[in-house]
VOMI-260662 format. One record per atom (N, C-alpha, C): y, x, z; residue number from 1; residue in one letter. Coordinates in pm, 1 decimal, padded with zeros to 6 digits, always signed. Layout:
+----------+----------+----------+-----+------+
|    north |     east |       up |  nr | rest |
+----------+----------+----------+-----+------+
|        Y |        X |        Z | NUM |    a |
...
+----------+----------+----------+-----+------+
This chain:
+----------+----------+----------+-----+------+
|    north |     east |       up |  nr | rest |
+----------+----------+----------+-----+------+
| +02016.9 | -00717.2 | -02115.8 |   1 |    x |
| +02058.8 | -00596.7 | -02184.5 |   1 |    x |
| +02184.8 | -00538.7 | -02122.1 |   1 |    x |
| +02269.1 | -00624.6 | -02067.9 |   2 |    x |
| +02390.9 | -00575.5 | -02004.8 |   2 |    x |
| +02359.1 | -00491.0 | -01882.2 |   2 |    x |
| +02265.1 | -00538.0 | -01800.3 |   3 |    x |
| +02230.9 | -00461.8 | -01680.2 |   3 |    x |
| +02161.0 | -00331.6 | -01714.5 |   3 |    x |
| +02086.5 | -00328.4 | -01822.2 |   4 |    x |
| +02018.4 | -00205.3 | -01862.4 |   4 |    x |
| +02118.5 | -00098.3 | -01903.9 |   4 |    x |
| +02230.0 | -00138.8 | -01962.7 |   5 |    x |
| +02329.1 | -00042.0 | -02007.0 |   5 |    x |
| +02402.5 | +00021.8 | -01889.1 |   5 |    x |
| +02395.4 | -00041.6 | -01771.5 |   6 |    x |
| +02461.6 | +00013.4 | -01653.5 |   6 |    x |
| +02385.5 | +00131.8 | -01596.0 |   6 |    x |
| +02259.4 | +00143.2 | -01625.7 |   7 |    x |
| +02177.6 | +00248.3 | -01570.4 |   7 |    x |
| +02165.0 | +00363.2 | -01669.2 |   7 |    x |
| +02174.2 | +00483.0 | -01617.7 |   8 |    x |
| +02156.0 | +00600.5 | -01701.3 |   8 |    x |
| +02007.4 | +00632.6 | -01701.3 |   8 |    x |
| +01953.1 | +00651.4 | -01818.7 |   9 |    x |
| +01810.2 | +00682.5 | -01828.4 |   9 |    x |
| +01786.4 | +00829.3 | -01798.4 |   9 |    x |
| +01670.5 | +00856.5 | -01745.1 |  10 |    x |
| +01634.1 | +00994.8 | -01715.5 |  10 |    x |
| +01593.4 | +01065.0 | -01844.1 |  10 |    x |
| +01619.3 | +01193.1 | -01847.2 |  11 |    x |
| +01575.8 | +01271.3 | -01962.5 |  11 |    x |
| +01431.5 | +01312.8 | -01941.7 |  11 |    x |
| +01366.8 | +01354.5 | -02049.0 |  12 |    x |
| +01228.6 | +01403.7 | -02038.2 |  12 |    x |
| +01222.3 | +01527.3 | -01949.3 |  12 |    x |
| +01324.7 | +01609.8 | -01954.5 |  13 |    x |
| +01329.4 | +01729.6 | -01869.6 |  13 |    x |
| +01333.5 | +01689.8 | -01722.3 |  13 |    x |
| +01412.2 | +01588.3 | -01689.7 |  14 |    x |
| +01418.6 | +01541.0 | -01551.4 |  14 |    x |
| +01284.3 | +01482.4 | -01508.1 |  14 |    x |
| +01221.0 | +01408.8 | -01596.6 |  15 |    x |
| +01088.8 | +01352.6 | -01564.5 |  15 |    x |
| +00986.4 | +01463.5 | -01544.3 |  15 |    x |
| +00991.7 | +01565.3 | -01629.7 |  16 |    x |
| +00899.0 | +01678.1 | -01615.3 |  16 |    x |
| +00920.1 | +01749.6 | -01482.3 |  16 |    x |
| +01045.6 | +01764.6 | -01442.3 |  17 |    x |
| +01075.5 | +01829.7 | -01314.9 |  17 |    x |
| +01022.8 | +01746.9 | -01197.8 |  17 |    x |
| +01040.0 | +01615.4 | -01205.7 |  18 |    x |
| +00987.4 | +01527.9 | -01100.7 |  18 |    x |
| +00835.4 | +01537.4 | -01095.4 |  18 |    x |
| +00770.8 | +01538.6 | -01211.4 |  19 |    x |
| +00624.9 | +01553.4 | -01216.5 |  19 |    x |
| +00581.4 | +01683.8 | -01150.4 |  19 |    x |
| +00650.2 | +01790.9 | -01183.1 |  20 |    x |
| +00615.0 | +01921.3 | -01127.1 |  20 |    x |
| +00636.9 | +01921.8 | -00975.5 |  20 |    x |
| +00749.8 | +01870.4 | -00930.8 |  21 |    x |
| +00778.6 | +01864.3 | -00787.1 |  21 |    x |
| +00677.9 | +01775.8 | -00714.0 |  21 |    x |
| +00641.1 | +01664.6 | -00775.3 |  22 |    x |
| +00544.2 | +01573.9 | -00713.2 |  22 |    x |
| +00408.4 | +01641.6 | -00698.0 |  22 |    x |
| +00367.1 | +01714.6 | -00799.6 |  23 |    x |
| +00238.0 | +01784.1 | -00792.2 |  23 |    x |
| +00239.4 | +01888.9 | -00680.9 |  23 |    x |
| +00348.4 | +01964.2 | -00671.8 |  24 |    x |
| +00360.4 | +02065.0 | -00566.4 |  24 |    x |
| +00358.7 | +01997.3 | -00429.5 |  24 |    x |
| +00431.1 | +01887.1 | -00417.5 |  25 |    x |
| +00437.5 | +01815.2 | -00290.7 |  25 |    x |
| +00300.4 | +01761.9 | -00249.4 |  25 |    x |
| +00227.8 | +01703.5 | -00344.7 |  26 |    x |
| +00095.0 | +01649.4 | -00312.8 |  26 |    x |
| -00001.1 | +01760.7 | -00272.8 |  26 |    x |
| +00006.9 | +01872.9 | -00341.0 |  27 |    x |
| -00077.9 | +01986.9 | -00306.7 |  27 |    x |
| -00043.4 | +02039.4 | -00167.3 |  27 |    x |
| +00086.1 | +02046.9 | -00136.7 |  28 |    x |
| +00130.7 | +02092.6 | -00005.4 |  28 |    x |
| +00081.0 | +01998.5 | +00103.8 |  28 |    x |
| +00088.5 | +01868.9 | +00078.7 |  29 |    x |
| +00039.0 | +01770.5 | +00175.8 |  29 |    x |
| -00111.4 | +01785.4 | +00198.2 |  29 |    x |
| -00185.8 | +01802.0 | +00090.8 |  30 |    x |
| -00331.4 | +01818.0 | +00103.2 |  30 |    x |
| -00363.9 | +01943.8 | +00183.2 |  30 |    x |
| -00292.1 | +02051.4 | +00156.9 |  31 |    x |
| -00314.0 | +02174.9 | +00232.7 |  31 |    x |
| -00279.5 | +02157.2 | +00380.3 |  31 |    x |
| -00171.1 | +02085.3 | +00407.6 |  32 |    x |
| -00130.4 | +02060.8 | +00546.1 |  32 |    x |
| -00234.2 | +01976.0 | +00620.0 |  32 |    x |
| -00287.7 | +01877.0 | +00553.0 |  33 |    x |
| -00392.2 | +01794.1 | +00614.2 |  33 |    x |
| -00514.9 | +01879.0 | +00644.6 |  33 |    x |
| -00552.0 | +01964.7 | +00549.8 |  34 |    x |
| -00667.5 | +02052.6 | +00570.8 |  34 |    x |
| -00643.3 | +02145.0 | +00690.9 |  34 |    x |
| -00522.9 | +02199.5 | +00699.8 |  35 |    x |
| -00490.3 | +02288.4 | +00811.0 |  35 |    x |
| -00491.7 | +02212.1 | +00943.5 |  35 |    x |
| -00436.2 | +02091.9 | +00943.9 |  36 |    x |
| -00439.8 | +02009.3 | +01065.0 |  36 |    x |
| -00582.5 | +01977.1 | +01106.0 |  36 |    x |
| -00665.9 | +01949.0 | +01008.4 |  37 |    x |
| -00805.8 | +01917.5 | +01036.3 |  37 |    x |
| -00874.2 | +02037.7 | +01102.7 |  37 |    x |
| -00841.8 | +02157.4 | +01054.3 |  38 |    x |
| -00899.3 | +02280.2 | +01110.2 |  38 |    x |
| -00853.1 | +02301.3 | +01254.2 |  38 |    x |
| -00725.1 | +02274.7 | +01279.9 |  39 |    x |
| -00667.6 | +02300.7 | +01412.0 |  39 |    x |
| -00684.3 | +02184.7 | +01510.0 |  39 |    x |
| -00718.8 | +02069.1 | +01461.8 |  40 |    x |
| -00721.3 | +01948.2 | +01544.7 |  40 |    x |
| -00822.7 | +01955.6 | +01658.8 |  40 |    x |
| -00928.9 | +02026.9 | +01638.2 |  41 |    x |
| -01035.7 | +02026.5 | +01738.0 |  41 |    x |
| -01038.5 | +02151.5 | +01824.5 |  41 |    x |
| -00948.5 | +02242.6 | +01799.5 |  42 |    x |
| -00944.0 | +02364.9 | +01880.2 |  42 |    x |
| -00900.8 | +02332.5 | +02021.8 |  42 |    x |
| -00981.7 | +02373.5 | +02117.3 |  43 |    x |
| -00948.0 | +02356.8 | +02257.5 |  43 |    x |
| -00959.3 | +02214.9 | +02311.3 |  43 |    x |
| -01008.3 | +02122.3 | +02231.2 |  44 |    x |
| -01021.1 | +01984.3 | +02277.5 |  44 |    x |
| -01161.2 | +01965.0 | +02335.4 |  44 |    x |
| -01164.1 | +01914.1 | +02455.8 |  45 |    x |
| -01292.1 | +01892.8 | +02523.5 |  45 |    x |
| -01343.5 | +01749.9 | +02507.2 |  45 |    x |
| -01254.3 | +01656.5 | +02497.3 |  46 |    x |
| -01290.8 | +01515.7 | +02494.3 |  46 |    x |
| -01339.8 | +01473.1 | +02355.5 |  46 |    x |
| -01455.2 | +01409.9 | +02354.8 |  47 |    x |
| -01510.2 | +01358.2 | +02229.8 |  47 |    x |
| -01422.0 | +01244.6 | +02175.9 |  47 |    x |
| -01362.8 | +01168.7 | +02266.6 |  48 |    x |
| -01276.5 | +01058.4 | +02225.7 |  48 |    x |
| -01151.6 | +01110.9 | +02154.1 |  48 |    x |
| -01093.9 | +01219.0 | +02202.3 |  49 |    x |
| -00976.2 | +01278.2 | +02138.9 |  49 |    x |
| -01013.8 | +01333.6 | +02001.6 |  49 |    x |
| -01127.8 | +01400.1 | +01994.0 |  50 |    x |
| -01174.1 | +01452.2 | +01864.9 |  50 |    x |
| -01193.8 | +01339.9 | +01764.5 |  50 |    x |
| -01257.1 | +01232.1 | +01808.8 |  51 |    x |
| -01283.0 | +01117.9 | +01721.3 |  51 |    x |
| -01151.9 | +01053.1 | +01675.3 |  51 |    x |
| -01056.6 | +01041.5 | +01767.7 |  52 |    x |
| -00926.8 | +00983.3 | +01734.8 |  52 |    x |
| -00854.6 | +01069.5 | +01630.5 |  52 |    x |
| -00850.3 | +01199.1 | +01652.7 |  53 |    x |
| -00782.7 | +01289.6 | +01559.5 |  53 |    x |
| -00849.5 | +01286.2 | +01421.9 |  53 |    x |
| -00980.9 | +01282.4 | +01420.8 |  54 |    x |
| -01053.4 | +01274.9 | +01293.5 |  54 |    x |
| -01017.5 | +01145.6 | +01220.1 |  54 |    x |
| -01013.1 | +01034.8 | +01293.0 |  55 |    x |
| -00980.3 | +00905.8 | +01231.0 |  55 |    x |
| -00838.1 | +00906.3 | +01175.5 |  55 |    x |
| -00745.0 | +00961.8 | +01250.5 |  56 |    x |
| -00605.8 | +00968.0 | +01204.3 |  56 |    x |
| -00595.9 | +01053.9 | +01079.0 |  56 |    x |
| -00660.6 | +01169.7 | +01079.9 |  57 |    x |
| -00656.0 | +01257.8 | +00963.1 |  57 |    x |
| -00726.9 | +01195.9 | +00843.1 |  57 |    x |
| -00834.5 | +01123.3 | +00867.5 |  58 |    x |
| -00902.1 | +01052.0 | +00757.9 |  58 |    x |
| -00809.2 | +00947.3 | +00696.7 |  58 |    x |
| -00736.6 | +00876.1 | +00782.5 |  59 |    x |
| -00642.8 | +00774.9 | +00734.4 |  59 |    x |
| -00531.9 | +00838.8 | +00650.1 |  59 |    x |
| -00474.9 | +00948.0 | +00699.8 |  60 |    x |
| -00367.3 | +01017.0 | +00627.6 |  60 |    x |
| -00418.4 | +01071.2 | +00494.9 |  60 |    x |
| -00537.2 | +01128.2 | +00496.3 |  61 |    x |
| -00594.7 | +01182.8 | +00373.7 |  61 |    x |
| -00621.8 | +01071.9 | +00271.4 |  61 |    x |
| -00672.2 | +00959.8 | +00318.4 |  62 |    x |
| -00696.8 | +00845.7 | +00229.8 |  62 |    x |
| -00565.4 | +00794.0 | +00170.5 |  62 |    x |
| -00462.2 | +00788.1 | +00251.3 |  63 |    x |
| -00331.6 | +00742.9 | +00203.7 |  63 |    x |
| -00279.6 | +00837.5 | +00095.4 |  63 |    x |
| -00291.7 | +00966.5 | +00116.8 |  64 |    x |
| -00249.0 | +01064.0 | +00016.9 |  64 |    x |
| -00328.2 | +01047.3 | -00112.0 |  64 |    x |
| -00456.8 | +01023.4 | -00101.1 |  65 |    x |
| -00538.3 | +01002.8 | -00221.2 |  65 |    x |
| -00491.9 | +00879.3 | -00299.2 |  65 |    x |
| -00456.5 | +00773.7 | -00227.6 |  66 |    x |
| -00408.2 | +00653.1 | -00295.0 |  66 |    x |
| -00273.3 | +00677.0 | -00362.7 |  66 |    x |
| -00187.7 | +00753.2 | -00297.7 |  67 |    x |
| -00058.5 | +00788.1 | -00356.9 |  67 |    x |
| -00080.3 | +00872.9 | -00482.4 |  67 |    x |
| -00169.8 | +00969.8 | -00474.1 |  68 |    x |
| -00200.3 | +01055.2 | -00589.6 |  68 |    x |
| -00256.8 | +00973.8 | -00705.7 |  68 |    x |
| -00340.5 | +00876.9 | -00674.5 |  69 |    x |
| -00397.1 | +00791.7 | -00779.3 |  69 |    x |
| -00287.7 | +00709.7 | -00846.5 |  69 |    x |
| -00200.7 | +00651.4 | -00767.2 |  70 |    x |
| -00089.5 | +00573.9 | -00821.7 |  70 |    x |
| -00000.2 | +00662.2 | -00908.9 |  70 |    x |
| +00029.5 | +00780.7 | -00861.3 |  71 |    x |
| +00109.9 | +00875.9 | -00938.2 |  71 |    x |
| +00041.2 | +00908.3 | -01071.1 |  71 |    x |
| -00088.3 | +00933.7 | -01066.9 |  72 |    x |
| -00162.3 | +00966.3 | -01188.7 |  72 |    x |
| -00160.0 | +00850.8 | -01288.0 |  72 |    x |
| -00172.8 | +00729.7 | -01238.5 |  73 |    x |
| -00167.1 | +00612.9 | -01326.1 |  73 |    x |
| -00029.8 | +00600.1 | -01391.6 |  73 |    x |
| +00075.8 | +00621.0 | -01313.0 |  74 |    x |
| +00211.0 | +00612.6 | -01367.3 |  74 |    x |
| +00236.7 | +00723.1 | -01470.2 |  74 |    x |
| +00186.6 | +00839.7 | -01440.8 |  75 |    x |
| +00203.3 | +00952.2 | -01533.7 |  75 |    x |
| +00126.6 | +00926.1 | -01663.7 |  75 |    x |
| +00008.7 | +00867.7 | -01653.3 |  76 |    x |
| -00070.1 | +00835.3 | -01772.2 |  76 |    x |
| +00003.9 | +00735.1 | -01860.2 |  76 |    x |
| +00069.9 | +00639.0 | -01797.7 |  77 |    x |
| +00149.7 | +00542.0 | -01874.5 |  77 |    x |
| +00262.5 | +00614.0 | -01947.7 |  77 |    x |
| +00327.5 | +00705.4 | -01879.7 |  78 |    x |
| +00436.2 | +00780.3 | -01942.9 |  78 |    x |
| +00385.7 | +00862.3 | -02061.1 |  78 |    x |
| +00273.8 | +00931.1 | -02043.3 |  79 |    x |
| +00216.5 | +01012.3 | -02150.9 |  79 |    x |
| +00178.6 | +00923.6 | -02269.0 |  79 |    x |
| +00120.5 | +00807.7 | -02239.4 |  80 |    x |
| +00083.2 | +00714.8 | -02346.8 |  80 |    x |
| +00205.6 | +00669.9 | -02425.1 |  80 |    x |
| +00314.1 | +00640.7 | -02355.0 |  81 |    x |
| +00436.7 | +00599.0 | -02422.4 |  81 |    x |
| +00491.8 | +00709.8 | -02511.8 |  81 |    x |
| +00486.5 | +00832.9 | -02464.4 |  82 |    x |
| +00534.1 | +00946.9 | -02544.0 |  82 |    x |
| +00449.6 | +00961.5 | -02670.0 |  82 |    x |
| +00318.4 | +00948.7 | -02655.9 |  83 |    x |
| +00227.9 | +00959.5 | -02770.1 |  83 |    x |
| +00254.9 | +00846.4 | -02869.4 |  83 |    x |
| +00273.3 | +00725.2 | -02816.3 |  84 |    x |
| +00302.0 | +00610.2 | -02903.8 |  84 |    x |
| +00433.2 | +00629.9 | -02980.1 |  84 |    x |
| +00533.6 | +00684.5 | -02913.9 |  85 |    x |
| +00662.3 | +00710.1 | -02980.1 |  85 |    x |
| +00645.7 | +00811.4 | -03092.8 |  85 |    x |
| +00566.0 | +00913.7 | -03068.3 |  86 |    x |
| +00547.0 | +01016.2 | -03170.6 |  86 |    x |
| +00471.2 | +00961.5 | -03290.7 |  86 |    x |
| +00383.0 | +00867.8 | -03268.6 |  87 |    x |
| +00308.2 | +00806.5 | -03378.4 |  87 |    x |
| +00399.0 | +00724.5 | -03468.0 |  87 |    x |
| +00498.9 | +00664.0 | -03407.3 |  88 |    x |
| +00591.4 | +00581.1 | -03484.4 |  88 |    x |
| +00685.2 | +00671.4 | -03561.2 |  88 |    x |
+----------+----------+----------+-----+------+
């Protein structure tokens, strides 16, 4: 309990702002990946280069999806806690 008192808790407004910023950031990343995917094959002659770029973009896109899933799970926990508090 002593160590908990040393930390300042975030307000709901701060959490809401982080949620909003995170959503914008994830959307921006998804758009950037889509744009990179569109531009990745322009002017490339080698099938090996195309395959490599596709694999890299697939990896990045998969990583973003996993981050988004983790974020959604954490947000769901927060929403559940808020609902539980209101019930009490």
